[in-house]
C-alpha positions as CSV (number, residue, x, y, z in Angstrom):
1,M,0.0,0.0,0.0
2,D,1.5,3.3,-1.1
3,N,0.2,5.4,1.7
4,F,0.9,3.0,4.4
5,A,3.6,3.3,7.1
6,N,4.7,0.3,9.1
7,R,7.0,0.8,12.0
8,V,8.2,-2.0,14.3
9,G,8.6,-1.1,17.9
10,K,11.2,-2.9,20.1
11,V,10.1,-2.8,23.7
12,K,12.9,-3.1,26.2
13,S,11.9,-4.9,29.4
14,E,13.7,-2.7,31.8
15,I,13.6,1.1,31.3
16,N,13.3,4.0,33.6
17,E,12.1,6.6,31.2
18,I,9.7,5.8,28.4
19,F,9.1,7.7,25.1
20,F,5.5,8.4,25.3
21,F,3.1,9.6,22.6
22,F,1.9,13.1,23.8
23,F,4.3,15.1,21.6
24,F,1.7,17.5,20.1
25,E,-1.4,18.5,22.0
26,C,-1.5,16.5,25.2
27,N,0.9,18.1,27.7
28,F,0.7,15.6,30.5
29,A,2.5,12.4,29.5
30,K,4.7,11.7,32.4
31,A,3.5,8.2,33.0
32,K,5.8,5.2,33.2
33,A,3.7,3.5,30.5
34,P,4.3,0.6,28.2
35,A,5.2,2.3,25.0
36,L,4.8,0.1,21.9
37,F,7.6,1.8,20.1
38,C,10.3,2.4,22.6
39,V,13.9,3.3,22.0
40,E,16.6,4.8,24.2
41,K,17.0,8.5,23.7
42,N,20.3,8.3,21.9
43,E,19.1,5.7,19.4
44,V,17.7,8.4,17.1
45,A,20.8,10.5,17.1
46,N,21.4,10.3,13.4
47,G,19.9,9.1,10.1
48,S,21.5,5.8,10.0
49,E,20.4,4.7,13.4
50,R,16.9,6.2,12.8
51,E,16.6,4.1,9.6
52,S,17.2,0.9,11.5
53,I,14.2,1.7,13.6
54,L,11.7,3.0,11.1
55,Q,10.5,0.4,8.6
56,F,8.1,0.9,5.8
57,S,6.1,-1.2,3.4
58,G,5.1,-0.5,-0.2
59,K,7.2,1.5,-2.7
60,M,8.8,3.6,0.0
61,T,12.6,3.6,0.1
62,S,15.2,4.8,2.5
63,G,15.1,8.6,3.1
64,K,18.8,8.8,2.8
65,E,18.6,7.7,-0.8
66,K,16.3,10.6,-1.5
67,V,17.5,13.4,0.8
68,R,21.1,14.6,1.4
69,V,22.1,17.1,4.1
70,T,24.5,19.7,2.7
71,A,25.0,22.2,5.5
72,E,24.0,23.2,9.1
73,Y,23.6,26.7,10.4
74,R,23.2,28.2,13.9
75,L,20.1,30.3,14.4
76,C,20.4,33.3,16.6
77,C,18.4,36.4,17.2
78,A,18.8,39.1,14.5
79,T,19.2,41.7,17.3
80,R,21.3,40.9,20.4
81,S,19.2,43.2,22.6
82,S,16.3,40.7,22.2
83,I,18.0,38.3,24.5
84,E,19.1,41.0,26.9
85,K,15.5,41.8,27.7
86,L,14.9,38.3,29.1
87,E,15.6,37.3,32.7
88,S,17.7,34.2,32.9
89,P,16.7,31.5,33.6
90,V,13.4,31.7,31.9
91,L,10.8,30.0,34.1
92,L,8.1,27.8,32.5
93,G,4.6,27.6,33.7
94,P,2.9,24.7,35.5
95,L,1.6,23.2,32.2
96,G,5.2,23.1,31.0
97,H,6.3,21.4,34.2
98,I,4.5,18.2,33.2
99,T,5.5,17.8,29.6
100,Q,8.4,15.6,28.5
101,N,11.4,17.8,28.1
102,F,12.7,15.7,25.2
103,T,9.4,15.2,23.3
104,P,9.1,17.3,20.1
105,I,6.3,18.7,18.0
106,T,7.4,17.7,14.4
107,V,5.6,18.9,11.3
108,V,6.5,19.0,7.6
109,F,5.2,21.7,5.3
110,V,5.6,20.9,1.6
111,Y,5.5,23.5,-1.2
112,H,5.2,23.0,-4.9
113,R,6.9,25.6,-7.1
114,S,4.2,27.0,-9.4
115,E,5.0,27.6,-13.1
116,S,4.2,31.3,-12.8
117,L,6.9,31.8,-10.1
118,K,9.9,33.3,-11.8
119,E,12.3,33.4,-8.8
120,E,13.5,30.6,-6.5
121,L,10.9,29.2,-4.1
122,V,11.8,29.9,-0.4
123,P,15.4,30.8,-1.0
124,L,17.5,29.7,2.0
125,K,19.1,33.0,2.9
126,R,15.8,34.8,3.0
127,F,14.3,32.0,5.0
128,Q,17.2,32.1,7.4
129,R,16.9,35.8,7.9
130,S,13.2,35.4,8.6
131,L,13.9,32.7,11.3
132,E,16.5,35.0,12.9
133,R,14.0,37.9,13.0
134,L,11.4,35.5,14.4
135,L,13.7,34.7,17.3
136,D,13.7,38.4,18.1
137,Y,10.1,37.9,19.1
138,Y,10.8,34.4,20.6
139,P,14.3,34.8,22.1
140,H,13.8,32.1,24.7
141,L,13.9,29.6,21.8
142,T,17.7,30.2,21.6
143,G,18.2,28.6,25.0
144,R,18.4,25.1,26.3
145,I,16.1,23.1,28.6
146,V,17.5,22.4,32.0
147,V,15.7,20.2,34.6
148,D,16.1,21.0,38.3
149,E,17.8,18.1,40.1
150,K,15.6,18.4,43.2
151,D,12.0,18.5,41.9
152,N,12.5,18.0,38.1
153,T,11.1,21.5,37.3
154,P,12.2,22.5,33.8
155,R,13.6,25.9,32.9
156,I,15.4,27.6,30.1
157,E,19.1,28.6,30.4
158,Q,22.0,29.3,28.1
159,L,20.1,32.0,26.2
160,G,21.8,32.7,22.9
161,A,23.1,29.2,22.4
162,G,21.0,29.2,19.3
163,G,18.6,27.1,17.2
164,K,19.5,24.9,14.3
165,L,18.9,25.2,10.6
166,I,19.6,22.2,8.3
167,E,20.0,22.6,4.5
168,A,19.2,19.5,2.5
169,K,18.6,18.5,-1.1
170,S,16.6,15.8,-2.8
171,S,17.5,14.2,-6.1
172,E,13.8,13.5,-6.8
173,P,10.9,15.8,-7.8
174,L,7.9,16.1,-5.6
175,E,5.8,14.3,-8.2
176,A,7.8,11.1,-7.4
177,F,6.1,11.0,-4.0
178,E,2.5,11.6,-5.2
179,A,-0.1,8.8,-5.3
180,V,-3.9,8.3,-5.2
181,G,-4.8,7.5,-1.6
182,D,-6.7,4.4,-0.6
183,D,-9.5,6.6,0.7
184,D,-9.7,8.9,-2.3
185,E,-12.7,9.0,-4.5
186,P,-12.5,7.0,-7.7
187,A,-10.7,8.8,-10.5
188,S,-9.0,11.1,-8.1
189,K,-5.7,12.7,-9.1
190,P,-2.4,11.7,-7.4
191,R,-1.5,13.9,-4.4
192,L,1.2,14.1,-1.7
193,I,0.7,11.8,1.2
194,V,3.0,12.0,4.2
195,T,3.7,8.3,4.4
196,N,4.9,8.4,0.7
197,L,7.5,11.0,1.5
198,P,11.2,10.0,2.0
199,E,11.3,7.8,5.1
200,G,7.7,8.6,5.7
201,G,8.5,12.3,6.1
202,N,11.2,11.7,8.7
203,A,14.0,12.4,6.3
204,L,12.5,15.9,5.9
205,L,12.9,16.6,9.7
206,P,16.0,17.7,11.6
207,S,17.4,14.8,13.7
208,L,17.4,15.2,17.5
209,A,20.3,13.7,19.4
210,G,19.0,14.3,22.9
211,I,17.6,16.6,25.5
212,N,20.6,19.0,25.1
213,D,19.6,19.7,21.5
214,P,18.2,23.2,20.5
215,I,14.7,24.0,21.4
216,L,14.0,24.9,17.8
217,S,15.4,23.0,14.9
218,V,14.4,23.5,11.2
219,Q,15.2,21.6,8.0
220,H,15.0,23.3,4.6
221,T,14.9,20.6,1.8
222,R,14.9,21.6,-1.9
223,F,13.6,19.0,-4.4
224,A,14.8,18.5,-8.0
225,C,11.6,20.2,-9.3
226,G,12.3,23.4,-7.3
227,G,9.7,22.5,-4.6
228,V,10.6,22.9,-1.0
229,A,9.8,21.1,2.3
230,I,10.2,22.9,5.6
231,G,10.5,20.5,8.6
232,M,9.9,22.1,11.9
233,C,10.8,20.6,15.2
234,I,10.2,22.4,18.6
235,R,10.3,21.0,22.1
236,H,6.7,20.4,23.3
237,I,7.7,21.6,26.7
238,I,7.8,25.1,25.3
239,C,4.4,25.2,23.5
240,D,1.4,23.2,22.3
241,A,-0.1,22.9,18.8
242,S,-1.9,26.2,19.0
243,G,1.4,28.0,19.9
244,F,3.2,26.0,17.3
245,F,0.9,27.2,14.4
246,Q,1.1,30.7,15.8
247,L,4.9,30.5,15.4
248,I,4.4,29.4,11.8
249,R,2.0,32.2,11.1
250,D,4.5,34.7,12.5
251,L,7.4,33.2,10.5
252,S,5.5,33.4,7.2
253,E,4.4,37.0,8.0
254,L,8.0,38.0,8.6
255,Y,9.2,36.1,5.5
256,R,6.8,37.9,3.2
257,Q,8.3,41.2,4.4
258,F,11.7,40.2,3.1
259,P,11.4,40.4,-0.7
260,G,15.1,40.6,-0.9
261,C,18.1,40.4,1.5
262,D,18.6,44.1,1.9
263,N,15.7,44.9,4.2
264,D,16.5,46.5,7.5
265,N,15.4,44.2,10.4
266,G,13.8,47.0,12.2
267,S,11.3,47.5,9.3
268,V,10.2,43.9,9.4
269,Q,7.7,43.6,12.2
270,L,4.9,41.4,13.3
271,S,1.4,43.0,13.3
272,K,0.5,41.0,16.5
273,P,3.6,40.2,18.6
274,P,3.4,37.0,20.7
275,H,3.0,36.6,24.4
276,I,5.8,34.3,25.4
277,H,5.6,34.3,29.2
278,S,4.0,31.2,30.7
279,Y,0.7,31.1,32.5
280,K,1.2,31.2,36.2
281,A,5.0,31.0,36.0
282,E,5.2,33.2,39.1
283,L,3.9,30.4,41.2
284,H,7.4,29.1,41.2
285,N,8.0,31.5,44.1
286,M,5.3,30.0,46.4
287,T,6.2,29.9,50.1
288,S,6.5,26.6,51.9
289,E,3.2,27.4,53.6
290,E,1.5,28.0,50.3
291,R,2.9,24.8,48.9
292,Q,1.6,22.8,51.8
293,E,-1.8,24.4,51.3
294,A,-1.8,23.7,47.6
295,L,-1.0,20.0,48.2
296,K,-4.2,19.5,50.2
297,Y,-6.3,19.9,47.0
298,Q,-6.9,16.8,44.8
299,P,-7.6,17.7,41.2
300,T,-10.1,15.6,39.3
301,G,-7.9,15.4,36.2
302,F,-4.5,14.4,37.6
303,K,-2.9,11.8,39.8
304,L,0.6,10.9,40.9
305,S,2.4,8.0,39.3
306,P,4.3,5.4,41.4
307,E,7.6,6.5,42.8
308,A,10.7,5.7,40.7
309,G,11.5,2.4,42.5
310,K,7.9,1.0,42.2
311,A,7.7,2.1,38.5
312,E,10.9,0.2,37.7
313,K,9.5,-3.0,39.2
314,E,6.3,-2.7,37.2
315,T,8.1,-2.4,33.9
316,K,9.9,-5.8,34.5
317,S,6.6,-7.7,34.2
318,R,5.6,-6.2,30.9
319,T,5.7,-8.3,27.8
320,L,6.4,-7.5,24.1
321,S,3.5,-5.8,22.3
322,P,2.6,-6.3,18.6
323,T,3.8,-4.1,15.8
324,V,2.2,-0.7,15.7
325,V,1.2,0.6,12.3
326,G,0.6,4.2,11.4
327,R,-2.0,5.0,8.7
328,V,-3.6,8.1,7.3
329,L,-7.3,7.8,6.5
330,R,-9.0,10.5,4.5
331,F,-12.6,11.3,5.7
332,S,-14.5,13.3,3.1
333,S,-16.8,16.2,4.1
334,S,-19.8,14.1,3.1
335,E,-18.6,11.2,5.4
336,L,-18.1,13.6,8.3
337,T,-21.6,15.2,7.7
338,A,-23.2,11.7,7.7
339,L,-21.5,10.8,11.0
340,K,-22.8,14.1,12.5
341,T,-26.3,13.5,11.2
342,E,-26.3,9.9,12.5
343,A,-25.2,11.1,16.0
344,N,-27.9,13.8,16.1
345,I,-30.8,11.6,15.0
346,N,-31.6,10.3,18.5
347,N,-30.0,13.2,20.3
348,N,-32.4,15.1,22.5
349,G,-30.0,17.6,23.9
350,K,-27.6,20.3,22.6
351,P,-26.6,19.5,18.9
352,L,-23.5,17.3,18.7
353,S,-20.5,18.7,16.8
354,T,-18.7,17.1,13.9
355,F,-15.7,16.6,16.2
356,C,-17.6,14.8,18.9
357,S,-19.4,12.6,16.4
358,T,-16.2,11.6,14.6
359,A,-14.2,11.1,17.8
360,A,-17.1,8.9,19.1
361,H,-17.0,6.8,15.9
362,I,-13.2,6.3,16.1
363,W,-13.3,5.5,19.8
364,Q,-16.2,3.0,19.4
365,S,-14.7,1.4,16.2
366,I,-11.3,0.8,17.8
367,S,-12.8,-0.5,21.0
368,R,-15.0,-3.0,19.1
369,A,-12.0,-4.2,17.1
370,R,-10.0,-4.7,20.3
371,A,-12.9,-6.6,21.9
372,R,-13.0,-8.9,18.9
373,L,-9.3,-9.6,19.2
374,R,-9.5,-10.3,22.9
375,E,-12.3,-12.7,22.3
376,A,-10.5,-14.5,19.6
377,N,-7.4,-14.8,21.8
378,S,-9.5,-15.8,24.9
379,V,-8.4,-12.8,26.8
380,V,-10.6,-11.4,29.6
381,P,-12.5,-8.2,28.5
382,I,-11.5,-4.9,30.0
383,K,-14.1,-3.3,32.3
384,A,-13.7,0.4,31.4
385,A,-12.9,2.1,28.1
386,Q,-11.0,5.4,28.1
387,L,-10.7,8.3,25.8
388,L,-8.2,11.2,26.3
389,I,-8.8,14.5,24.5
390,P,-6.6,17.6,24.9
391,V,-8.7,20.7,25.5
392,D,-7.2,24.2,24.7
393,F,-8.3,26.6,27.4
394,R,-7.5,29.6,25.2
395,A,-10.9,29.0,23.7
396,Q,-12.5,29.2,27.2
397,N,-11.9,32.9,27.6
398,Q,-9.6,32.6,30.5
399,R,-8.8,36.0,31.8
400,D,-5.1,35.2,32.6
401,V,-4.4,34.0,29.0
402,P,-3.8,37.0,26.8
403,P,-4.1,37.1,23.0
404,Q,-1.2,35.6,20.9
405,Y,-0.4,33.3,23.9
406,F,2.4,31.0,22.8
407,P,3.2,28.5,25.7
408,N,1.3,25.4,26.7
409,A,-2.3,26.0,27.5
410,V,-3.9,22.5,27.4
411,F,-5.7,20.3,29.8
412,S,-6.5,16.7,28.9
413,P,-9.8,15.4,30.4
414,V,-10.4,11.6,30.3
415,V,-13.7,10.3,29.2
416,S,-14.4,6.9,30.7
417,A,-17.3,4.5,30.1
418,P,-18.1,0.8,30.9
419,A,-16.5,-1.1,28.0
420,A,-19.5,-3.3,27.4
421,Q,-21.8,-0.3,27.2
422,L,-19.5,1.5,24.8
423,L,-19.6,-1.4,22.3
424,D,-23.4,-1.4,22.0
425,A,-24.3,2.3,22.6
426,P,-25.7,4.4,19.8
427,L,-23.3,6.9,18.2
428,S,-25.4,9.7,19.7
429,T,-24.8,8.4,23.2
430,V,-21.0,8.1,22.8
431,A,-20.8,11.5,21.2
432,A,-22.8,13.0,24.1
433,W,-20.3,11.4,26.6
434,I,-17.5,13.2,24.8
435,R,-19.3,16.5,24.7
436,E,-19.9,16.4,28.4
437,G,-16.4,15.2,29.2
438,I,-14.6,18.1,27.5
439,Q,-16.6,20.9,29.1
440,P,-14.5,23.9,30.3
441,Q,-13.1,23.7,33.8
442,E,-14.1,26.4,36.3
443,S,-11.4,29.1,36.6
444,I,-11.1,28.5,40.4
445,E,-10.6,24.8,39.9
446,M,-8.0,25.4,37.2
447,L,-6.0,27.7,39.4
448,K,-6.1,25.1,42.3
449,T,-4.9,22.5,39.9
450,V,-1.9,24.4,38.6
451,R,-1.0,25.4,42.1
452,W,-1.1,21.7,43.0
453,I,1.2,20.9,40.1
454,V,3.7,23.5,41.1
455,A,3.7,22.3,44.7
456,Q,4.6,18.7,43.8
457,P,8.1,17.7,45.0
458,D,8.6,15.6,41.9
459,K,7.0,16.9,38.7
460,R,7.7,13.7,36.8
461,R,5.0,11.9,38.8
462,V,2.2,14.1,37.7
463,Q,0.0,12.5,35.0
464,P,-3.6,12.5,33.8
465,W,-6.1,10.4,35.7
466,Y,-5.8,7.6,33.3
467,N,-5.0,3.9,33.5
468,Y,-2.1,3.4,31.2
469,E,-2.1,-0.4,31.9
470,Q,-5.3,-0.6,29.8
471,E,-5.8,0.1,26.1
472,G,-7.1,3.5,25.4
473,V,-7.7,6.0,22.5
474,F,-6.3,9.5,22.4
475,V,-7.8,12.0,20.0
476,T,-6.5,15.4,19.3
477,Q,-8.0,17.9,16.9
478,W,-5.4,19.8,14.7
479,S,-8.0,20.4,12.0
480,K,-9.3,23.3,14.0
481,F,-6.0,25.2,13.4
482,D,-5.1,27.4,10.4
483,M,-2.6,24.8,9.1
484,Y,-2.4,25.9,5.5
485,Q,-3.3,29.6,4.9
486,G,-1.2,30.7,7.8
487,A,1.9,28.9,6.4
488,R,2.1,30.8,3.1
489,F,5.5,32.0,1.8
490,E,5.5,32.7,-2.0
491,V,2.8,30.0,-2.2
492,S,0.7,28.1,0.3
493,P,1.7,24.6,1.2
494,S,0.4,21.6,-0.7
495,L,0.7,19.4,2.3
496,V,1.0,20.0,6.1
497,A,1.5,16.8,8.0
498,Q,3.2,15.2,10.9
499,P,5.3,12.1,10.1
500,F,4.8,9.0,12.2
501,T,7.8,9.0,14.5
502,T,9.1,6.9,17.4
503,S,7.0,9.1,19.7
504,S,3.8,9.0,17.8
505,L,3.6,5.3,17.1
506,Y,1.6,4.6,20.2
507,D,-1.4,2.3,20.0
508,G,-4.6,4.4,19.9
509,L,-3.0,7.8,19.2
510,T,-5.2,9.7,16.7
511,Y,-4.9,13.1,15.1
512,F,-7.5,14.9,13.1
513,M,-5.5,16.9,10.5
514,A,-6.8,19.6,8.1
515,T,-6.2,19.0,4.4
516,E,-5.6,21.2,1.4
517,D,-9.3,21.9,1.4
518,Q,-8.5,24.7,3.9
519,L,-7.0,26.7,1.0
520,K,-10.5,26.9,-0.5
521,Q,-11.9,28.7,2.6
522,S,-12.0,32.4,3.0
523,A,-9.5,34.1,5.3
524,C,-12.1,34.8,7.9
525,S,-13.0,31.1,8.2
526,A,-9.4,29.9,8.2
527,G,-8.9,27.2,10.8
528,I,-12.5,26.0,10.6
529,S,-12.4,22.9,8.5
530,S,-15.5,22.4,6.5
531,G,-14.0,20.0,4.0
532,N,-12.1,16.7,4.1
533,I,-9.8,15.8,7.0
534,D,-7.0,13.3,7.3
535,V,-7.2,11.1,10.4
536,S,-3.8,9.8,11.4
537,I,-4.1,6.7,13.5
538,A,-1.5,4.4,15.1
539,L,-2.8,1.0,16.0
540,A,-1.5,-2.5,16.7
541,E,-1.3,-4.4,13.4
542,P,-4.0,-7.0,14.4
543,I,-6.5,-4.2,15.0
544,W,-6.0,-2.8,11.5
545,T,-6.7,-6.3,10.1
546,I,-10.0,-6.3,11.9
547,L,-10.9,-2.7,11.0
548,D,-10.1,-3.4,7.3
549,Q,-12.8,-6.2,7.4
550,D,-15.3,-4.1,9.4
551,E,-17.8,-2.7,6.9
552,S,-19.3,-0.4,9.5
553,F,-16.1,1.4,10.1
554,R,-16.3,3.4,6.8
555,R,-20.1,2.9,6.3
556,H,-20.6,6.5,5.2
557,R,-17.7,6.7,2.8
558,G,-19.9,6.3,-0.2
559,W,-17.6,4.1,-2.4
């Protein structure tokens, strides 16, 4: 299958820290959980080692055969005074305290060179100047993440150490990676699909050697046809997906003001400068009395994982898990509308959204497939099914979160239901559970929660109230962001996608991604996907086998 990525995970029986899946939206993955695709941190230090881990099926070949790195540049602020305005160290807020410091947000933006374009598409020097000017607005991205030895609170030090820009070239034209997707309508034209790109898109991303790498790394890859791919990698501990796409919008705005390389930096400005200071970072200075008082509160959405010694004993009893396969499924606008209509037929309450309806369908379909597999293998059924959905509280009109807020601002509620009831419930019932489960948290409760997080003597132990020993589903909605129009340089991207990486190949991890249909929308509706979406799902290989045979899974596809 051309648009099919198959990665094999090697689970090590004894590990202290586990690569976990929440590298985009969910900011709370601190669990000592059984990752299905685990590697030690230094095993992805370079392309050759990475290639030995990521395996693909179909026509895909090694990324190194298609992409060659030619140069590496250090990224610094265009103006030195930008760093001097910051206090060092830079303190992160509570929602950054509980995000894996080595986990990245990784996205590839691919641009076709139009025939009408006379000049070079995204010339490297202009792009580099735009990045340096961007760092004037985000100077903390030039530092390095440091973790406190006592309570594992992260902070940013070494301001000015710089980011990283990789220059690379591909011997192939972009057309070599186009194909008709398995979910495309009959007679559809070939298009770019992330799993068809070199090394499933991983060859277009800058490699990360470890936690001491730059906070921001970028790769600029030029193809033989003149097209360009921009691979962005930023530490998730610094921002969430909303902040990431804000960073991209700001970069493209600055880039468009650099028609040549002679512009004065001072004349190139953002119309809406970012807010880079973390929510409630000042709580770091709580007194001992305030900390003791904060610890009396028990938040509904979080718990403490076992202490290090207990967690290590638990990992010894874990067994090897099946291969996890990442696939991208295209859901058409008509299919999404049909799911929403079905969910609302028997719904007597507030109308159910497209997101709640589609998330319910994915959760229920995966749960049914897992139940069939357990039954076939004579395995005892699970009692409770769980769904974790990151919720951005920027949209909840929080008074303490200003416009253009860049750092992490996500809570991740867990929706739980009796497993047997989930399997047989109408879609409307499941969608209603999700709608109720992601309701905004009261401001007072939210403040008590972040104070509780800051007061913890070991931040690594804070995790969502979620049973990682049981199978779950994790759905995050990137399709709500302005993924395409906000990333315009000379032209808008043809594809915006996140490659399946060692972090994202976690059984049940699902992303709703916008498609090129966003380019058909007006500027005022950018970020509101009314067309097709791509659903990126990582599942154990036996589950895919069952879903492929389940006619009800894509019952509204129409072909």
